[in-house]
C-alpha positions in Angstrom: 0.1 -0.1 0.3 1.1 3.4 -0.7 2.6 5.8 1.7 -0.5 8.2 0.6 -3.2 5.3 1.8 -1.8 5.2 4.8 -3.1 7.6 6.5 -6.9 7.1 5.2 -6.3 2.3 6.4 -5.1 4.0 9.9 -8.4 5.7 10.4 -10.5 2.6 10.1 -8.2 1.2 12.5 -10.2 4.3 15.2 -13.3 4.0 13.8 -14.3 0.9 15.7 -13.6 3.3 19.2 -15.9 6.1 18.4 -17.1 7.3 15.2 -17.8 10.5 17.4 -13.5 11.0 18.3 -14.7 10.6 22.0 -11.9 8.0 21.8 -9.8 9.6 20.7 -9.8 13.4 23.2 -11.6 13.1 26.6 -14.3 16.1 27.4 -13.4 19.0 28.2 -9.9 18.3 27.0 -7.9 21.8 26.0 -6.5 22.1 22.1 -2.8 22.8 23.3 -0.2 21.4 20.4 -1.2 17.1 21.6 -4.8 17.5 21.4 -7.0 15.7 19.2 -4.2 12.8 18.8 -3.9 9.2 18.4 -0.5 9.3 19.4 -0.4 5.1 17.2 -3.1 6.9 14.2 -1.5 10.0 14.2 -5.3 11.1 13.8 -5.8 14.9 14.5 -9.8 15.6 15.3 -11.4 19.0 14.6 -13.6 19.6 17.0 -10.8 18.7 19.6 -9.4 22.3 17.8 -12.2 23.8 18.8 -14.8 23.3 15.4 -17.7 23.2 15.5 -19.0 21.7 12.5 -23.1 23.1 13.1 -23.1 25.1 9.5 -23.1 28.9 11.4 -19.6 28.7 12.8 -16.8 29.6 11.0 -14.4 26.6 12.0 -11.6 28.2 9.7 -9.2 28.7 12.2 -9.5 25.6 14.2 -9.0 23.4 11.2 -5.9 25.2 10.7 -4.4 24.7 13.6 -5.2 20.5 13.5 -3.4 20.3 10.3 -0.9 22.6 11.3 -0.2 20.1 14.5 -0.5 17.5 12.9 2.9 19.5 11.0 3.6 20.2 13.5 4.1 16.0 14.7 5.6 15.3 11.1 2.5 14.7 9.1 -0.8 12.9 10.2 -4.6 12.7 9.3 -7.2 15.6 9.8 -10.3 14.5 10.4 -13.9 15.5 9.6 -16.4 13.7 11.5 -20.3 14.8 10.3 -21.1 17.8 10.4 -21.1 21.4 8.2 -17.4 23.0 8.7 -18.3 26.7 8.0 -14.5 27.7 5.9 -12.9 30.2 4.3 -9.3 29.5 3.0 -7.4 26.3 4.5 -3.6 25.8 3.9 -2.9 22.7 3.5 1.2 21.8 4.7 3.2 18.8 4.1 2.3 15.5 5.3 -0.8 15.8 5.9 -4.3 14.9 4.9 -7.3 15.3 4.8 -10.0 13.1 6.1 -13.6 14.0 5.1 -16.2 10.8 7.0 -19.2 10.3 6.3 -22.0 13.0 6.5 -18.6 15.4 6.7 -19.1 18.8 4.6 -16.4 21.7 4.3 -18.8 24.7 3.2 -17.5 27.4 1.1 -18.6 30.8 3.4 -20.5 33.8 1.4 -17.5 36.6 1.5 -17.5 39.6 3.5 -19.3 42.6 2.6 -17.6 44.6 0.2 -15.5 46.4 2.6 -15.0 45.0 5.3 -12.1 43.3 6.4 -11.8 39.4 6.4 -12.4 36.4 4.1 -10.8 33.9 1.8 -6.8 34.5 1.1 -5.7 37.4 -0.8 -4.5 36.7 -4.5 -1.1 36.1 -4.3 0.9 38.6 -6.8 1.5 36.8 -10.2 3.9 38.7 -13.1 2.2 36.5 -15.7 -1.4 37.3 -15.0 -2.4 38.9 -18.4 -1.5 35.7 -20.4 -4.2 33.9 -18.9 -7.0 34.0 -17.6 -7.4 35.6 -13.6 -8.5 32.2 -11.5 -5.3 30.0 -13.6 -3.3 33.5 -12.6 -3.5 33.0 -8.6 -4.2 30.6 -6.2 -4.0 31.3 -3.0 -7.8 32.8 -2.7 -9.2 29.6 -2.8 -11.5 27.3 0.3 -8.0 24.8 0.0 -4.6 25.5 -1.0 -1.1 24.3 -0.9 2.2 25.7 -2.4 5.3 23.9 -2.7 3.7 20.9 -0.7 5.1 17.5 -0.5 2.9 14.3 0.5 -0.7 15.8 1.0 -4.4 13.9 0.4 -8.1 14.9 0.7 -10.5 11.3 1.1 -13.9 10.8 1.2 -16.3 10.4 1.3 -17.3 13.4 2.1 -18.3 16.5 0.4 -16.5 19.7 -0.1 -19.4 22.8 -1.0 -18.1 25.5 -2.3 -21.3 27.3 -1.8 -19.9 30.9 -1.2 -17.1 30.6 -3.9 -17.9 33.5 -7.0 -17.9 31.8 -11.1 -15.0 33.7 -12.5 -17.4 35.5 -14.1 -21.3 36.6 -14.8 -23.8 37.2 -11.2 -22.2 37.3 -8.3 -18.9 39.0 -6.6 -15.7 39.2 -8.4 -12.8 36.7 -8.7 -10.2 39.8 -8.2 -12.2 41.6 -5.5 -10.0 41.2 -1.5 -11.7 38.3 0.4 -13.7 36.3 -2.7 -12.8 33.2 -3.1 -13.1 32.1 -6.4 -11.5 27.9 -6.4 -12.4 24.9 -4.0 -9.0 23.5 -4.4 -5.5 25.1 -5.4 -2.2 22.9 -5.5 0.4 25.0 -6.6 4.0 22.7 -7.3 3.0 20.0 -5.2 4.1 17.1 -6.0 2.9 13.5 -4.8 -0.7 14.7 -4.0 -3.4 12.8 -3.5 -7.6 13.1 -3.8 -9.7 10.8 -4.0 -13.6 9.6 -3.1 -15.2 12.7 -2.0 -17.7 14.9 -3.7 -17.6 19.1 -4.7 -20.3 20.4 -5.5 -20.7 24.7 -7.4 -16.5 24.9 -7.5 -16.3 28.0 -8.5 -14.2 28.7 -11.3 -12.6 25.4 -10.4 -13.3 22.5 -9.0 -9.6 21.6 -7.9 -6.9 23.6 -10.5 -3.2 21.7 -9.7 -0.7 23.9 -11.9 3.4 22.6 -11.9 1.5 19.0 -10.1 4.5 15.4 -9.9 3.0 12.6 -9.1 -0.7 13.4 -8.6 -3.6 11.3 -8.5 -7.5 12.0 -8.7 -9.9 9.2 -8.2 -12.8 8.5 -7.8 -14.3 11.7 -7.1 -18.5 12.9 -8.1 -18.0 16.8 -9.4 -21.6 18.6 -9.9 -20.7 22.4 -10.6 -21.3 25.5 -12.4 -17.6 25.5 -14.1 -14.5 23.5 -14.9 -14.2 20.2 -12.9 -10.9 19.2 -12.8 -8.1 21.4 -14.6 -4.4 19.3 -14.6 -2.1 22.5 -15.7 1.6 22.6 -16.8 1.7 18.7 -14.3 3.4 15.9 -15.5 2.6 12.1 -13.8 -1.3 12.7 -13.1 -3.3 9.8 -13.1 -6.9 11.0 -13.1 -9.1 7.7 -13.1 -13.3 6.2 -12.4 -14.1 10.4 -11.4 -17.8 11.5 -12.6 -18.1 15.2 -14.0 -21.1 17.5 -14.6 -20.2 20.9 -15.4 -23.0 21.7 -17.8 -21.5 25.5 -18.3 -17.8 24.7 -18.7 -15.3 21.6 -19.1 -14.9 18.8 -17.0 -11.9 17.6 -17.0 -9.5 20.0 -19.2 -5.3 19.1 -19.5 -4.1 23.4 -19.6 -0.3 24.1 -20.3 -0.8 28.5 -18.9 1.7 30.5 -18.8 0.9 31.4 -15.1 4.4 29.8 -13.4 6.5 32.6 -15.9 7.6 29.6 -18.6 6.1 28.2 -20.8 6.4 24.3 -18.5 4.1 21.1 -20.9 1.4 18.7 -19.2 2.7 15.7 -20.1 2.6 12.4 -18.9 -0.9 11.9 -17.9 -3.8 9.1 -17.6 -7.0 9.7 -18.3 -9.7 6.4 -17.5 -12.8 5.1 -16.9 -14.4 8.4 -16.2 -17.7 10.1 -17.6 -18.4 13.4 -18.5 -21.6 15.3 -18.7 -22.6 18.7 -19.5 -26.6 17.7 -19.7 -28.0 18.1 -15.8 -28.7 20.3 -13.4 -26.5 21.4 -10.5 -26.3 19.5 -7.4 -28.4 16.5 -9.6 -25.9 14.2 -10.6 -24.7 13.5 -6.7 -27.8 13.2 -5.5 -28.7 10.8 -8.5 -31.8 12.3 -9.8 -29.7 13.7 -12.9 -32.3 16.5 -13.7 -32.4 17.5 -17.3 -31.5 21.9 -17.7 -34.5 22.8 -18.3 -36.1 23.3 -22.1 -35.5 27.9 -22.8 -33.1 27.0 -20.2 -29.6 28.8 -21.2 -27.7 25.6 -22.2 -24.3 26.0 -23.3 -23.9 22.0 -21.9 -19.7 22.4 -22.3 -18.6 19.2 -19.8 -16.0 17.1 -23.0 -12.6 16.4 -21.9 -9.9 18.9 -23.5 -6.8 20.5 -23.6 -6.2 24.0 -23.9 -7.1 26.5 -24.2 -4.3 27.5 -22.3 -1.9 26.3 -24.2 2.3 27.4 -24.2 4.1 24.9 -23.2 2.4 21.8 -24.9 1.3 18.6 -23.8 2.9 15.4 -25.0 2.2 11.4 -23.7 -1.0 11.3 -22.9 -3.7 8.6 -22.4 -7.2 9.6 -22.3 -9.5 5.2 -22.2 -12.7 4.4 -21.2 -14.3 7.5 -21.1 -17.8 8.7 -21.6 -19.6 11.1 -22.5 -23.1 12.6 -22.3 -25.4 15.5 -23.3 -21.9 17.9 -23.9 -19.4 18.9 -26.3 -17.2 16.5 -28.3 -13.1 15.6 -27.6 -11.2 19.2 -27.9 -7.5 19.0 -28.3 -6.5 22.6 -29.1 -2.5 23.8 -29.4 -3.5 27.8 -29.9 -0.5 29.6 -27.7 2.5 28.3 -29.3 1.8 24.4 -27.6 3.7 21.4 -28.6 1.1 18.7 -28.3 2.1 15.2 -29.9 1.7 11.1 -28.5 -1.9 11.3 -27.6 -3.9 8.0 -27.8 -7.5 7.9 -27.6 -9.7 5.2 -27.3 -12.7 3.1 -25.9 -14.4 6.7 -26.1 -18.1 6.2 -25.8 -20.6 9.6 -27.1 -24.2 10.6 -26.7 -26.4 13.3 -27.8 -23.1 15.4 -28.5 -24.2 18.6 -29.1 -20.6 20.3 -31.4 -17.8 18.1 -33.4 -17.6 15.0 -31.6 -13.8 15.6 -32.6 -11.7 18.6 -32.8 -9.1 19.3 -33.5 -6.9 22.4 -33.9 -3.5 24.3 -34.5 -3.9 27.8 -34.2 -2.2 31.2 -33.8 -3.8 33.3 -30.3 -0.4 33.6 -29.3 -1.8 34.3 -25.6 2.1 34.7 -24.0 5.8 35.9 -24.8 5.7 37.9 -27.7 7.8 36.6 -30.5 7.2 32.9 -29.3 6.6 30.3 -32.2 3.3 28.8 -33.6 2.7 25.5 -31.5 2.9 22.4 -33.1 -0.3 19.2 -33.0 1.5 15.9 -34.5 1.0 12.1 -33.9 -2.6 11.7 -32.8 -4.4 8.4 -32.8 -8.2 7.9 -32.1 -9.4 4.3 -32.1 -12.8 2.7 -30.9 -15.2 5.5 -31.1 -19.1 5.2 -31.0 -21.5 8.2 -30.5 -24.6 7.9 -31.3 -27.6 11.4 -32.0 -24.7 14.5 -32.8 -25.9 18.0 -33.9 -25.4 17.4 -37.4 -24.3 21.7 -37.8 -20.1 21.2 -37.4 -18.9 16.8 -37.7 -16.4 16.8 -37.0 -12.8 19.3 -37.8 -9.5 19.4 -37.9 -8.2 22.3 -38.9 -4.5 23.9 -39.1 -3.8 27.6 -40.7 -1.8 28.5 -43.4 1.1 27.1 -43.3 1.3 25.1 -40.3 -0.2 21.3 -40.2 -1.7 19.1 -38.2 0.6 16.4 -38.7 0.4 12.4 -38.0 -2.9 11.4 -37.8 -5.0 7.7 -37.6 -8.0 7.5 -36.9 -9.7 4.3 -36.9 -12.6 1.8 -36.0 -15.0 5.1 -34.8 -19.0 5.2 -35.6 -20.5 8.6 -35.7 -24.6 8.8 -36.2 -25.3 11.8 -36.4 -29.5 14.2 -36.7 -29.0 14.9 -40.5 -30.9 17.3 -42.3 -27.3 19.5 -43.3 -28.7 21.5 -47.0 -27.1 22.1 -50.4 -26.3 25.6 -49.1 -24.5 24.2 -46.0 -22.3 22.0 -48.8 -21.7 25.8 -50.1 -20.3 27.4 -47.5 -16.5 27.9 -47.5 -15.3 28.5 -43.9 -12.7 31.9 -42.7 -9.7 30.7 -41.2 -10.0 32.6 -38.4 -6.4 31.5 -37.3 -6.5 34.0 -33.7 -10.0 33.7 -32.8 -10.5 31.5 -29.8 -10.9 28.0 -30.5 -14.5 25.8 -30.1 -16.3 23.8 -32.5 -18.8 26.3 -33.6 -15.6 29.6 -34.4 -16.6 28.2 -38.5 -20.2 28.4 -38.1 -21.5 25.8 -40.2 -20.0 23.2 -42.1 -19.9 22.2 -45.7 -19.6 18.5 -44.6 -21.7 16.6 -41.9 -18.6 13.8 -41.5 -15.2 15.3 -41.5 -14.0 18.4 -42.6 -9.9 18.7 -42.7 -8.1 21.7 -43.8 -4.0 22.3 -43.7 -3.4 18.7 -42.6 -0.3 16.4 -43.2 -0.4 13.2 -43.0 -4.3 12.1 -42.2 -5.2 8.1 -42.2 -8.4 6.8 -41.4 -9.5 3.4 -41.6 -13.3 1.0 -40.3 -14.5 5.1 -40.4 -18.5 5.1 -40.0 -21.1 8.1 -40.9 -24.1 7.6 -40.4 -27.6 10.4 -40.5 -31.0 10.4 -38.6 -32.3 12.3 -42.0 -30.6 12.5 -44.8 -28.1 15.2 -45.1 -26.6 16.9 -48.6 -23.4 17.5 -48.0 -20.3 15.7 -48.1 -19.3 13.3 -46.0 -15.5 14.2 -45.7 -14.5 18.0 -46.6 -10.5 17.9 -47.1 -8.8 21.8 -48.4 -5.4 21.8 -48.4 -4.7 18.0 -47.5 -1.1 16.3 -47.8 -1.4 12.7 -48.1 -4.3 11.2 -47.2 -5.6 7.8 -46.8 -9.1 5.9 -46.4 -10.3 2.4 -46.2 -13.4 0.6 -45.2 -15.5 4.0 -45.2 -19.3 3.5 -45.5 -21.1 6.9 -45.2 -24.5 8.3 -46.9 -24.9 8.3 -50.8 -27.1 9.6 -51.8 -27.1 9.8 -55.5 -26.4 13.8 -56.5 -24.0 14.5 -53.3 -20.4 13.4 -53.5 -18.8 11.1 -50.1 -16.3 13.5 -50.4 -14.9 16.9 -51.7 -11.1 17.2 -52.4 -9.1 20.2 -53.4 -5.5 21.8 -53.2 -5.0 18.0 -52.5 -1.7 15.7 -52.8 -1.6 11.9 -52.1 -4.5 10.7 -52.1 -5.5 7.2 -51.7 -8.6 5.7 -51.1 -9.9 1.9 -51.1 -12.1 -0.8 -49.7 -14.7 1.8 -49.3 -18.1 0.4 -51.5 -19.8 2.3 -54.2 -16.7 4.0 -54.4 -14.4 2.7 -56.9 -10.7 2.0 -55.2 -8.8 5.6 -55.9 -5.4 7.0 -56.2 -5.0 11.2 -56.8 -1.3 12.1 -57.0 -2.2 16.2 -56.9 -5.5 17.7 -57.2 -6.9 21.2 -57.1 -10.6 20.4 -57.1 -11.9 16.9 -57.8 -15.2 15.2 -55.6 -16.1 11.6 -55.4 
């Protein structure tokens, strides 16, 4: 068993003695350095340090005292029995685990009135904050934060409720105002981190933001929130597994590589597996298992996806995404728009349903939100396999788009089935999407697309095999539109083939090979300016 898991094992030894903590502290015992401590288990009960858990009293000072005592003892587990612990900023320490027991809730208090003192810790200065959103540039204005720590854990099965946190936009307190917090958990330059088994409700701008982390495990979390579920930024050696995220208003599981640490650092050696992401449920109804849909007529952006970007200065490399489910949200997005190198990515065993944008969106752009002189990035060596998608909207299809002079390279897509709603018109088929090189990257950035299967532009080296595109209603657009594509191989392709609509529309295409895709004949084209098949 790993070092990070030992605090949980030790805690379980104590449960037979007293779930209420009476076996740890005698009634009336003071809250000195050893109060609330079991000398064998190294457990520090927050109630022994004065926390009430009544949901009305600010328990932050008592909880921070318990954490400091555990750290002073060389490490230990700070235990939260059942109760609601109203808090401002909780400051983590090295070699300390927080354990949220059954019925335990850490509740983010409302910020103090404007002009009043107190509240959450102030955001620390950051000279690089112009290159990314405010939330990515500061960590201390959070419900729970830690910086430069090692061997730190937050364990369940309790709840973190960001009730008083700012979302970062729209109505509510502005996150840059002193005393306001905007993240549930923020970790900066921490290593050996374990987040497991708890839930987050309403996590503010980020349910979890970990920046510059090394050896991070995020396992078996449920996150039901109003912005990003989790952001993994400039981290390496990260494992995300067995998590469920409902985030209708922003992304579910998001890899970033911002300039927040003052340099372009990659996010690398990451696995995301056995996860569920959604954007279609009212906030809180994933956690209570009612799964109430967002009402018709309500604002319904329905993001909720797995995404690489938008902040993409340092890049993403050696990433695997496997065995994940998307429901009622946007599709998979890989984006390099700030100079990032994106390479060596494998995505497999993905099931999608009710996708509201492109099932697959790969974008190499030149927003260049970073230091002046940074070159345009690279997106290459990506494999997507064993993906099934049903009931996707028809406007977009899947989009793979670089920009003039900068190509997405070396892609392999195989064993893919996409069923979309169809009904695309001949007017859609005639659309010539603008380049929009410096625009914010989203699947809807080009508007409706001229293809209903895949639109590929500025791509070198792409292979599609065993790919099937199907429509619920007839679509008057080609299934595949290729523009400025060099080296394209298609095999075992199935797509609707109305008599008056081509399957392929090619423009400025070189080294095109199509075979075993009946009823189309095997075709090789060395170079073609414009052709339909």
